MIMAR-356584 format. One line per field, with one value per residue (C-alpha): x, y, z; residue number from 1. Coordinates in steps of 0.001 Angstrom, whole numbers, plus 524288, in hexadecimal, padded with zeros to 5 digits. Layout:
REM MIMAR-356584
u <- [X, ...]
v <- [Y, ...]
w <- [Z, ...]
k <- [NUM, ...]
//
This chain:
REM MIMAR-356584
u <- [40F79, 41AD3, 416D6, 40A59, 404D0, 3FF54, 3F767, 3F2E9, 3EFDD, 3E765, 3E9D2, 3DF37, 3DFC8, 3D3D2, 3D5B7, 3CF38, 3CC33, 3CF26, 3DBCE, 3E0DF, 3E395, 3E655, 3E1A5, 3E670, 3DFAA, 3E754, 3DF55, 3E54C, 3DEF8, 3DD02, 3D59B, 3CC96, 3D67D, 3DB96, 3E590, 3E0BE, 3EAB2, 3E78A, 3D940, 3D5D2, 3C8D9, 3C5A4, 3C2EB, 3B515, 3B9D9, 3C484, 3BA03, 3B136, 3BDF8, 3C07C, 3B176, 3AE36, 3B900, 3B646, 3C446, 3C757, 3D1E9, 3DBCC, 3E477, 3E4FF, 3F12F, 3F59B, 40121, 3FF74, 3F4CF, 3F0C8, 3E26C, 3E029, 3E587, 3E059, 3D2B6, 3CC21, 3D30E, 3C62A, 3BCD6, 3C602, 3C8FA, 3B9CE, 3B49E, 3C16A, 3C651, 3D295, 3DFE3, 3E77C, 3F60A, 3FD9A, 40BEF, 40AF0, 4110D, 40688, 3FADB, 3FD58, 3F6F0, 3EAB4, 3E6D0, 3E65F, 3DD59, 3D053, 3D7EE, 3D95E, 3CE28, 3C3CE, 3C5DC, 3BB36, 3BB38, 3B33F, 3BBCD, 3C203, 3CEC4, 3D8D2, 3DCD5, 3EA14, 3EC7C, 3F90E, 407B4, 40E50, 41C9C, 426B3, 42B89, 41F7F, 41951, 40A00, 40581, 3F99E, 3F2D7, 40126, 4047F, 40FDE, 40D2A, 41A25, 419D4, 4218A, 42368, 424BE, 423C5, 4237A, 4143E, 41265, 41A72, 412FC, 411E2, 41474, 41294, 40EA9, 4156E, 40E8D, 4168D, 41C4B, 4105B, 41113, 406C8, 40DC4, 40469, 40722, 41645, 417EC, 40DF4, 40E82, 41982, 417BA, 418F1, 410B1, 410A0, 41979, 414CA, 40A48, 40C5F, 413A1, 41A20, 42883, 42E1C, 43D02, 43520, 42CA5, 438CA, 43E92, 433B1, 43156, 44116, 4451F, 439F7, 42FDA, 43B77, 44135, 436A9, 436DE, 43441, 42A61, 42276, 4137B, 4108E, 40376, 40258, 3F841, 3F43E, 3F31C, 3F908, 401CB, 4109A, 41C44, 429F2, 4316D, 428FD, 429C5, 43815, 439C2, 42F92, 428E6, 42D4E, 42C19, 435C8, 43D9B, 44722, 455D8, 4596D, 45031, 4540A]
v <- [7E4EC, 7EB20, 7EABE, 7F187, 7F41F, 7E882, 7ED00, 7F6E1, 7F21C, 7E698, 7E109, 7DAC3, 7D44B, 7D224, 7C8E9, 7C95D, 7BB84, 7BD4B, 7C260, 7BE45, 7CC59, 7D17B, 7DE7A, 7E407, 7EC0A, 7F23F, 7F81C, 7FF96, 7F8A6, 80660, 80D5B, 80B66, 80D51, 803BC, 80282, 7F8BF, 7F3AA, 7ECE2, 7ECE0, 7E3CD, 7DBFC, 7DA17, 7E83F, 7E68A, 7DD5E, 7E779, 7F2DA, 7EA31, 7E6C7, 7F6CA, 7F892, 7EC6A, 7F35D, 8021B, 80348, 80E01, 80A64, 816B7, 811F9, 806E9, 801A2, 7FBCF, 7F15B, 7F215, 7F46B, 7E84A, 7E652, 7DB0E, 7E52C, 7F233, 7EEF2, 7F1DB, 8005C, 806F4, 801A6, 80357, 810FE, 813B7, 80E2B, 81542, 82254, 81C7E, 81F27, 815B5, 81279, 80C0D, 80B2A, 81431, 80951, 801D3, 80C5F, 804C1, 7F847, 7FF15, 7FFEF, 7F066, 7EEF1, 7EA71, 7DFDF, 7D899, 7CD92, 7CF17, 7DE2D, 7E5A0, 7EDA7, 7F99A, 7FB23, 80974, 80DED, 80BF5, 81912, 81BBA, 825DD, 824E1, 81ED0, 81652, 81691, 80C73, 80F6E, 817AB, 813A0, 8185B, 81D5C, 8163B, 819BC, 81A10, 80EEF, 80EBD, 803D9, 802FE, 8037A, 7F95F, 7FB2B, 7ECB4, 7EC7B, 7E061, 7DBB1, 7EA06, 7F4E0, 7FA5C, 7F139, 7F3B0, 7EE66, 7F4AB, 7F2B1, 7F2EE, 7F11B, 7E323, 7DF90, 7DFEA, 7E237, 7DC20, 7DE11, 7D437, 7D571, 7CB54, 7C14B, 7B3B8, 7ABEA, 7B3FD, 7C09B, 7C840, 7C6EF, 7CCDA, 7CC3A, 7D486, 7E310, 7EB08, 7DE3A, 7DC0D, 7CF60, 7D43D, 7E0DE, 7D647, 7CFA0, 7DB8D, 7E08F, 7D515, 7D148, 7DE79, 7E4F0, 7DCD0, 7D202, 7DC97, 7DF04, 7D753, 7C94D, 7C948, 7D349, 7CC99, 7CDD4, 7D0D5, 7CC8B, 7D101, 7C39B, 7B76B, 7B5CD, 7BEB2, 7BA1D, 7BEE0, 7C685, 7BBE0, 7B1A5, 7B6B7, 7B868, 7AADD, 7A23C, 7AC04, 7A212, 7B00D, 7B6AF, 7B201, 7BA49, 7B8F9, 7B359, 7A66C, 7A3BA]
w <- [84EE1, 857DB, 866EA, 868D1, 85AB2, 859F9, 86700, 85D48, 84F8E, 84B95, 83EA0, 838A8, 82D12, 821D5, 8168C, 80807, 8064B, 7F755, 7F746, 80572, 8072E, 813AB, 818E5, 8249C, 82FBD, 83829, 84473, 84EE6, 85BA5, 86357, 8597C, 84E32, 843FA, 838C2, 82DF3, 822FC, 81975, 80C41, 80BB3, 80103, 7FDC7, 80CC4, 80E7F, 81186, 81D4B, 8205B, 8212F, 8299A, 83383, 8337E, 8351A, 83FFC, 8497C, 845E2, 840D5, 836EA, 82C1C, 82C27, 82250, 815A5, 813B8, 80821, 8060D, 7F89D, 7ECAC, 7E7DF, 7E54F, 7F077, 7FA1F, 7F7D8, 7F236, 7FF75, 800AA, 7FAA7, 8046C, 8103E, 80C84, 80974, 8179A, 81EDA, 8179F, 818DD, 811C0, 8089D, 80895, 7FDAA, 7F8D5, 7EBF6, 7E4F3, 7E560, 7E109, 7D3DA, 7D82E, 7DD8F, 7CF66, 7CD1A, 7D871, 7D2FA, 7C980, 7D635, 7D416, 7DEDA, 7E05B, 7DD43, 7D1B9, 7D5C9, 7E376, 7E474, 7E031, 7EBA5, 7EFAA, 7F728, 800A6, 805A0, 7FF7A, 8081C, 80A1B, 80B32, 81A36, 81E54, 829CE, 82B63, 8372F, 83B99, 84A38, 84F73, 84912, 83D21, 830AF, 82961, 81AD3, 81342, 803B2, 7FF77, 7F113, 7E86D, 7E8EF, 7E5F4, 7E371, 7EED3, 7F847, 80619, 81394, 81ED8, 82C4B, 83A77, 8449D, 8429D, 83A20, 82AE5, 8228B, 81492, 80A6C, 7FE45, 800AC, 80AAE, 80D40, 81766, 80F14, 80376, 7FD5A, 7F313, 7E39C, 7DCA9, 7CF83, 7CF4B, 7C92E, 7D305, 7D738, 7D9BE, 7DE47, 7E00A, 7E812, 7F011, 7F4BB, 7F7EF, 7FEDE, 80800, 80A01, 80BDD, 8114A, 8182E, 81CB4, 823EE, 82E06, 83A81, 839BF, 842F0, 83965, 836CB, 82901, 8254C, 8163A, 80D1D, 80A3E, 813B2, 82086, 828E0, 82CAD, 8300C, 82A4A, 8311C, 82B02, 81E2C, 81D3E, 82101, 81A5C, 80DF0, 802D5, 7F982, 80076, 80A87, 811FB, 80F69, 81DA7, 81A5D, 80EBE]
k <- [1, 2, 3, 4, 5, 6, 7, 8, 9, 10, 11, 12, 13, 14, 15, 16, 17, 18, 19, 20, 21, 22, 23, 24, 25, 26, 27, 28, 29, 30, 31, 32, 33, 34, 35, 36, 37, 38, 39, 40, 41, 42, 43, 44, 45, 46, 47, 48, 49, 50, 51, 52, 53, 54, 55, 56, 57, 58, 59, 60, 61, 62, 63, 64, 65, 66, 67, 68, 69, 70, 71, 72, 73, 74, 75, 76, 77, 78, 79, 80, 81, 82, 83, 84, 85, 86, 87, 88, 89, 90, 91, 92, 93, 94, 95, 96, 97, 98, 99, 100, 101, 102, 103, 104, 105, 106, 107, 108, 109, 110, 111, 112, 113, 114, 115, 116, 117, 118, 119, 120, 121, 122, 123, 124, 125, 126, 127, 128, 129, 130, 131, 132, 133, 134, 135, 136, 137, 138, 139, 140, 141, 142, 143, 144, 145, 146, 147, 148, 149, 150, 151, 152, 153, 154, 155, 156, 157, 158, 159, 160, 161, 162, 163, 164, 165, 166, 167, 168, 169, 170, 171, 172, 173, 174, 175, 176, 177, 178, 179, 180, 181, 182, 183, 184, 185, 186, 187, 188, 189, 190, 191, 192, 193, 194, 195, 196, 197, 198, 199, 200, 201, 202, 203, 204, 205, 206, 207, 208, 209, 210, 211, 212, 213, 214, 215, 216, 217]
//
């Protein structure tokens, strides 16, 4: 994050052990305000984190619509009455949420209140969160930029990239999204992926075995 922003925002990671899926909770330190990104099967722990600290979720942001990333949305919304934002191309993914093993069949539908748009900056507590549309894993996959941190969803992982063989996936689009959208970010950008450990843009440009930046080929 740029100078000063790290003093304002805490980033908490709550992992779903079933799918090793990361839910991120951004909290502004001088307030009780929080943003939750991609709540999945770990939603009970996320709600406990918010309750224990007395934080209120003001918004749920979704990197894409796959069931492991969205099944916790109804419980977070029920507890905090907050709006949900998703790229419109991924509304199609929500209908298959309950087909993923381990996801309860009786959870309510995910209701989206706001369509995310490439290039927009979401204002939250005086902090801008940028939206980068990165199709390939799904048609509506996005990444979120907060300062020099990137929440990459299932587009870019530590030494990996998202699958492109599921409905809505496209390998050529995924390559373009990584090479032409994400690899243009500063090399020191810290990447927080939807699964697994954090990395950086510079490390992935050089060492990612699936999509290496042309300068390192």
